[in-house]
C-alpha positions in Angstrom: -1.3 -102.3 1.8 -3.3 -100.6 -1.0 -1.5 -99.0 -3.9 -3.2 -95.6 -2.7 -1.6 -95.8 0.8 1.8 -96.7 -0.7 1.6 -93.6 -2.8 0.8 -91.4 0.1 4.1 -92.5 2.1 7.1 -90.6 1.5 10.2 -92.5 0.2 13.4 -93.0 2.4 15.3 -90.7 0.0 12.8 -88.0 0.5 12.9 -88.3 4.3 16.8 -88.3 4.2 16.9 -85.0 2.1 14.2 -83.4 4.3 16.6 -84.1 7.2 19.5 -82.7 5.6 17.6 -79.4 4.7 16.6 -79.0 8.3 19.9 -79.6 9.6 22.0 -77.2 7.5 22.0 -73.4 8.5 23.1 -70.4 6.5 23.7 -67.3 8.4 22.7 -64.3 6.5 23.6 -60.7 6.3 20.7 -59.7 8.3 21.6 -62.2 11.0 18.6 -64.5 10.2 19.3 -68.0 9.7 17.4 -69.9 6.7 17.8 -73.5 5.7 19.6 -74.9 2.6 20.8 -78.3 1.5 24.4 -79.1 2.3 27.3 -78.5 -0.3 27.4 -81.7 -2.5 30.5 -83.1 -4.3 28.8 -82.0 -7.5 28.5 -78.2 -6.4 32.2 -78.3 -5.4 33.1 -79.7 -8.9 30.9 -77.1 -10.5 32.8 -74.1 -8.5 36.0 -75.6 -9.5 35.1 -75.9 -13.2 33.7 -72.4 -13.6 36.7 -70.7 -11.7 39.1 -72.6 -13.9 37.2 -72.0 -17.0 37.4 -68.1 -16.5 41.0 -68.6 -15.2 40.2 -67.2 -11.9 42.4 -69.9 -11.0 45.4 -69.3 -11.3 45.1 -65.4 -11.9 43.6 -64.7 -8.2 43.3 -67.8 -6.3 45.2 -71.2 -6.5 42.3 -73.4 -5.1 38.7 -73.0 -5.8 36.4 -72.1 -2.8 34.0 -74.7 -1.6 30.9 -72.9 -2.6 29.7 -70.2 -4.7 28.8 -67.2 -2.4 25.2 -65.6 -2.9 25.6 -62.3 -4.1 22.8 -59.8 -4.9 22.6 -56.2 -5.5 19.9 -53.4 -4.7 19.4 -53.0 -8.5 18.0 -56.6 -8.6 20.8 -58.6 -10.4 22.9 -61.3 -8.8 26.3 -62.8 -9.5 26.2 -66.0 -11.3 29.6 -67.5 -11.9 30.9 -65.2 -14.5 27.8 -63.6 -16.0 28.2 -60.3 -17.4 26.6 -57.2 -15.4 26.7 -53.4 -16.3 28.7 -51.1 -14.0 25.4 -49.2 -13.5 23.8 -52.4 -12.1 26.5 -53.2 -9.6 27.3 -49.4 -8.4 25.8 -50.1 -4.9 27.0 -52.3 -2.1 25.7 -56.0 -2.5 24.4 -58.5 -0.1 26.9 -61.3 0.4 25.9 -64.7 1.9 27.5 -68.1 2.3 27.3 -70.9 4.4 28.9 -69.9 7.9 29.6 -71.2 11.4 27.5 -68.7 13.7 30.6 -68.5 16.1 33.3 -67.9 13.5 34.7 -64.8 11.8 35.4 -64.2 8.2 37.3 -61.8 5.8 35.7 -60.7 2.6 37.5 -59.5 -0.6 36.4 -57.9 -3.8 39.2 -57.6 -6.6 39.6 -56.8 -10.0 42.5 -58.7 -11.6 42.2 -57.1 -15.0 43.5 -53.7 -14.8 44.0 -51.8 -17.0 43.1 -54.9 -19.2 43.2 -58.7 -18.9 45.8 -59.0 -21.9 48.2 -56.8 -19.9 47.0 -56.5 -16.3 49.8 -54.5 -15.0 47.9 -52.9 -12.1 46.7 -56.3 -10.8 44.9 -56.5 -8.6 42.5 -53.5 -7.8 40.9 -53.7 -4.3 37.4 -52.8 -4.5 36.2 -53.9 -1.1 37.7 -55.6 1.9 35.9 -56.4 5.2 37.4 -58.4 8.0 36.2 -59.8 11.6 32.8 -60.5 10.0 30.7 -62.4 12.5 28.9 -65.1 10.6 27.8 -63.4 7.6 26.9 -60.0 9.3 29.1 -58.0 6.9 27.5 -54.7 8.2 29.0 -55.7 11.6 32.7 -56.4 10.2 35.7 -54.3 10.2 35.3 -52.2 7.0 38.9 -51.5 5.7 38.3 -50.8 2.0 35.0 -49.1 1.6 33.1 -50.5 -1.2 33.6 -49.3 -4.8 31.8 -50.6 -7.7 33.1 -51.7 -11.2 35.0 -49.0 -13.4 36.6 -50.8 -16.2 38.1 -48.2 -18.7 36.6 -47.4 -21.9 37.8 -49.8 -24.4 39.5 -52.2 -21.9 36.9 -55.0 -22.4 35.5 -57.3 -19.9 37.0 -57.2 -16.3 36.6 -60.0 -13.9 35.2 -58.9 -10.3 35.9 -61.6 -7.8 34.5 -61.9 -4.2 36.3 -64.4 -2.0 35.3 -65.3 1.5 38.2 -66.6 4.1 37.6 -68.0 7.4 39.5 -66.6 10.3 40.8 -69.8 12.0 42.0 -68.0 15.2 38.9 -66.0 15.6 39.0 -62.1 15.7 42.2 -60.5 14.1 43.9 -57.3 15.0 43.5 -55.3 11.8 44.3 -51.9 13.3 47.6 -51.6 11.3 45.9 -52.4 7.9 45.2 -49.3 5.6 41.9 -47.7 5.6 40.4 -46.7 2.4 37.2 -44.5 1.7 35.0 -44.8 -1.2 36.5 -41.4 -2.3 40.1 -42.6 -2.8 42.2 -45.0 -5.1 44.9 -44.9 -2.4 46.1 -48.5 -1.8 43.6 -49.9 -4.2 46.0 -50.2 -7.2 48.3 -53.1 -7.4 46.6 -54.8 -4.4 48.0 -58.2 -3.4 45.2 -60.2 -1.8 47.3 -63.3 -1.4 49.8 -61.3 0.6 47.1 -60.1 2.9 45.9 -63.8 3.3 49.4 -64.9 4.3 50.1 -61.9 6.5 47.0 -62.3 8.7 46.9 -66.2 8.7 43.6 -66.4 7.0 42.5 -69.9 6.7 40.0 -71.8 4.2 38.6 -70.0 1.2 35.0 -71.0 2.1 33.0 -69.3 -0.7 33.5 -67.1 -3.8 31.9 -65.7 -6.9 32.6 -63.3 -9.7 31.0 -61.5 -12.6 32.5 -59.6 -15.5 31.7 -56.2 -16.8 32.8 -53.6 -19.1 32.5 -49.7 -19.7 29.3 -48.1 -19.6 28.1 -44.5 -18.6 28.4 -44.9 -14.9 32.2 -45.5 -15.0 33.2 -41.6 -15.4 30.9 -41.0 -12.1 32.7 -43.6 -10.2 36.2 -42.5 -11.4 35.3 -39.0 -10.3 34.2 -40.4 -7.0 37.5 -42.0 -6.6 39.3 -38.7 -7.2 37.4 -36.6 -4.7 39.3 -37.6 -1.5 42.5 -38.5 -0.1 41.9 -41.1 2.3 
């Protein structure tokens, strides 16, 4: 076999990688499936390192999720494991994606553990978003218990961590009819939220994905605070 012909043949490693890409599905919020390499041990280690470095472990969770959730906002910014974003950039509900089983249901949380500030978090946690019974990653089809509220760190309170967590529902659909319903015009039930207690109460399973960013006060915050004071539900 000539050298030219040898160079045209793909290596065994490349063929194996292509097989992994073809067989691994991610179900997106729009319901379409795209391909992605399977989660590696290195990725799991990276998630553990980032969540520990920023003390999300143990402040919010005890064990790192299996993978980073992919979170992108209409403004064009994305969540990248503790990067700093401005409240103005993250004021609208984001798109959240993770590796999901097409026949499974999931619950999504977004919490702020640093209220009123990280040094004295006496209001830990603030519940910013809660959606259960998500089929695959079709968040729009889930049970929206806490309507999405963007970041509103008080002026002078420094950086707050905003943490997204996705848990699998091992028994399938859950009856969330007794859980509080909170609009995007209300603070009710948001302050001193305890996502761990909710996980235990409803028997949620594995923490399959998560991510977080940090934010501090900007000019959008007063608008959000006024919005959350405009209703009672």
